[in-house]
C-alpha positions in Angstrom: 50.9 23.0 -153.8 47.3 22.4 -152.8 44.4 23.1 -155.1 43.4 26.2 -153.1 46.9 27.7 -153.0 47.9 30.4 -155.4 51.2 31.7 -156.8 52.8 34.6 -155.0 52.6 36.7 -158.3 48.8 36.2 -158.5 48.0 39.8 -157.9 49.1 42.8 -159.9 50.4 46.2 -158.7 47.5 48.3 -157.3 45.5 45.2 -156.1 44.1 46.1 -152.6 45.3 44.1 -149.6 44.1 44.3 -146.0 46.8 43.7 -143.5 45.6 42.4 -140.1 47.6 42.0 -136.9 46.5 41.3 -133.3 47.3 43.3 -130.2 46.1 41.6 -127.0 43.6 39.5 -129.0 42.1 42.5 -130.7 42.6 42.8 -134.5 44.2 45.9 -136.0 43.8 46.8 -139.7 45.7 48.7 -142.3 44.5 49.2 -145.9 47.4 48.5 -148.3 47.9 47.8 -152.0 50.4 45.7 -153.9 53.3 47.9 -154.9 55.4 45.2 -156.6 55.1 41.4 -157.0 58.8 40.2 -157.3 59.4 40.2 -154.4 56.0 41.0 -153.0 56.0 44.6 -151.7 53.0 46.4 -150.1 52.4 50.1 -149.9 50.3 51.4 -147.0 49.1 55.0 -146.5 47.5 54.2 -143.1 49.7 55.6 -140.3 49.1 52.3 -138.4 51.6 50.7 -140.8 54.3 52.8 -139.1 53.7 50.7 -136.0 54.6 47.5 -137.7 58.0 46.3 -136.6 60.2 43.8 -138.6 59.4 40.3 -137.5 55.7 41.1 -136.8 53.3 38.3 -137.8 50.4 39.5 -139.9 47.5 38.2 -141.9 47.1 39.5 -145.5 43.7 39.4 -147.2 43.8 40.1 -150.9 40.9 40.7 -153.4 41.5 40.4 -157.1 39.1 39.6 -160.0 36.3 38.8 -157.6 38.3 36.3 -155.6 39.6 36.5 -152.1 42.8 35.0 -150.7 44.7 35.1 -147.5 48.3 34.5 -146.4 50.0 34.4 -143.0 53.5 35.8 -142.9 56.0 38.0 -141.1 57.0 41.5 -142.2 60.8 41.4 -142.6 61.3 45.1 -143.3 59.4 48.4 -143.3 60.5 51.8 -144.8 58.8 55.1 -145.5 58.5 56.5 -148.9 56.8 59.6 -150.4 53.4 57.8 -150.5 53.3 56.1 -147.2 55.2 53.0 -146.0 56.6 50.1 -147.9 56.3 46.7 -146.2 58.2 43.6 -147.3 56.6 40.3 -146.3 58.5 37.0 -146.0 57.9 34.3 -148.5 54.4 32.8 -148.3 51.6 31.2 -150.3 48.1 32.6 -150.9 45.2 30.4 -149.9 42.0 31.0 -151.8 38.9 31.5 -149.7 36.2 29.3 -150.9 33.1 29.1 -148.8 31.3 26.9 -151.3 33.8 24.0 -150.8 32.1 23.3 -147.4 28.6 22.0 -146.9 26.1 24.7 -146.0 23.4 24.3 -143.4 20.2 26.3 -143.2 20.4 27.5 -139.6 19.3 30.8 -138.1 21.4 32.0 -135.2 22.1 35.5 -133.9 25.0 37.3 -135.6 26.9 40.5 -135.1 29.0 42.2 -137.7 31.6 44.7 -136.6 33.2 46.8 -139.3 36.4 48.6 -138.4 38.0 51.2 -140.7 41.2 53.0 -140.1 41.3 56.7 -140.8 43.5 59.7 -140.1 41.5 60.3 -136.9 41.9 56.7 -135.8 39.7 53.7 -136.1 35.9 54.1 -136.7 33.6 51.3 -135.7 30.1 50.3 -137.0 28.1 47.4 -135.7 25.3 45.5 -137.3 23.0 42.9 -135.5 21.2 40.2 -137.4 20.7 36.5 -138.1 22.3 33.9 -140.3 20.4 32.3 -143.1 22.9 29.5 -143.8 26.3 28.7 -142.3 29.2 26.5 -143.3 32.8 26.1 -142.0 33.9 28.5 -144.7 31.4 31.3 -144.2 27.7 32.3 -143.9 24.9 34.3 -145.5 23.7 36.8 -143.0 20.8 39.4 -142.8 21.5 42.4 -140.6 20.1 45.8 -139.9 22.7 47.4 -142.1 25.0 46.1 -144.8 28.7 46.8 -145.1 30.3 47.2 -148.5 31.5 44.1 -150.4 35.2 43.6 -149.8 35.0 45.0 -146.2 37.0 43.2 -143.5 34.8 42.5 -140.5 34.9 41.1 -137.0 32.1 38.5 -137.3 30.4 36.8 -134.3 27.8 34.0 -134.1 25.9 32.9 -131.0 25.7 29.1 -130.9 23.3 27.2 -128.6 25.2 25.9 -125.7 28.5 27.5 -126.8 27.8 31.2 -126.7 29.3 33.8 -129.0 32.0 32.6 -131.4 34.3 35.1 -133.1 36.1 35.0 -136.5 37.6 37.5 -138.9 35.7 37.6 -142.1 35.4 39.4 -145.4 32.1 40.6 -147.0 32.3 38.5 -150.2 29.2 39.4 -152.2 25.7 40.6 -152.3 22.9 39.5 -154.7 20.5 42.1 -156.1 17.0 41.5 -154.9 18.1 39.2 -152.0 18.4 40.5 -148.5 21.7 40.2 -146.7 25.2 39.4 -147.8 27.8 36.6 -147.8 30.8 36.5 -145.6 33.8 34.3 -146.0 35.8 33.4 -142.9 39.4 34.4 -142.9 40.6 33.5 -139.4 38.9 31.7 -136.4 39.7 33.2 -133.0 40.0 31.0 -130.0 37.9 27.8 -130.1 35.4 29.2 -132.7 36.2 26.6 -135.4 35.9 23.6 -133.0 32.6 24.9 -131.6 31.1 25.8 -135.0 32.1 22.4 -136.4 30.4 20.6 -133.5 27.3 22.8 -133.9 27.1 22.1 -137.7 27.5 18.3 -137.1 24.6 18.3 -134.7 22.5 20.4 -137.2 23.2 18.0 -140.1 
């Protein structure tokens, strides 16, 4: 197992997990928590979980003890219980998100952060425009007009010279008191975003 892979029982019951799935290229979200670890079972109160069918591929993003990890898997079963829905993922490994294992480059490019939260009335969206302070293949430090809460899952976009807007799914990893902005760690690249960002950073080096 690689250095950045974690055991399946890394998280404890009650640990928050964001479940992400894609419909026609658009990410959907459900806030869940770990209900059991052996085997891993998720409990989701969001009604969107009711739409998840067995065999659906999802991306799980977990936060525990100040660390973030992701896992790609399929949901093998879903059932309702008195507190929402229980989801049973296939076997998988957690990959630790580590922005700092990639070289960071001090580059300022336009950025847009789109926060999507699921509620009883449906999804609510908040958008923040700003600029990056530094960027790596693992994440970025960004200054925006508003700041989402740490731990928020966001639709993150960068405008790269010659390549246009690049899109990735990211998590707001941390803030530093007295310093403007916040850090995001990339969870999933969408389309050719990784290729375009890598080329841009190589030229910026």
